[in-house]
N, C-alpha and C positions, 0 to 999 in steps of 0.2 A: 620463470615464471611465464615464458613466453610472449606473445605479441597481444595476448586478450587484454582487455581492460578490467577494471573492477567494476562491479556495479551492483545495485541493490535491485532484486526482484521482488515482486508481491503478488499475492493472490486476491488482490480486494476486489475485484469484478466476481471473481468467482464465488469469494464470501459474501458478496453483499447478496446476491441470487439465492445463495443457500440461507439466507437469514430473510426470508420471506420476500424475496425480490424488492430488496432496500433500495431506492434509489440514489444516485449520488447526490442529490440534494437533501435526501434526509441523512445519509450518513454525514456530510458536512455539516448540518445544524447539530447533530449529536456531538460530533466531534469538537466543533468551534472552530471550523475552517470555511474558506468558499468552495462553492460546487467547481469552480476553476481549478481550486487545489488538489480536490479529490481525483478529477480528470488527470491532471498533471502525473501526480503519484500513480495512477493506473497505468498511464503510458510508459512509465519510468523516467520522466522527464524532469522530477522533482524529488529529492530525497527528504522526507520529512524530519524534523526535530525529533529528538526522544521523546519528548512530551507528547507530541502529536502521534507518532508511532506507538506508544502505550494506549493511548486513548482510542484510536482505530481499532487496535486489537480488542481493547474491552469493549468497544460496542458492539464489534464483531463476534464477540463470546468465546475468542479462541486466545490462544498463548501467542506472544509477539512471533515467535518464530514460525506459527502457521501463518503468518499475515508478510512476513518480510523474510526475504533469505539474503544474504551477502555472499558473493562469488565472484568469479572471473568469466567473464563474457566472452568466450572462444570465437565468436563470429566477427570480433571486430579486428 
């Protein structure tokens, strides 16, 4: 598997803007988390629970796999 580390990547920021330029605060309120949680998810510093991941995808109107991708980060 090489030296890369496993990590979850996401397209939250991109998908927020595709959804009428939804703010982090709006997404957080609709998902039921804090704005700080949305920021941490966008920056890859926080991996959400399955429930939060599914709710995020639902609010953004796309399948879960369109929001989150799991793989090896070869840059580490």
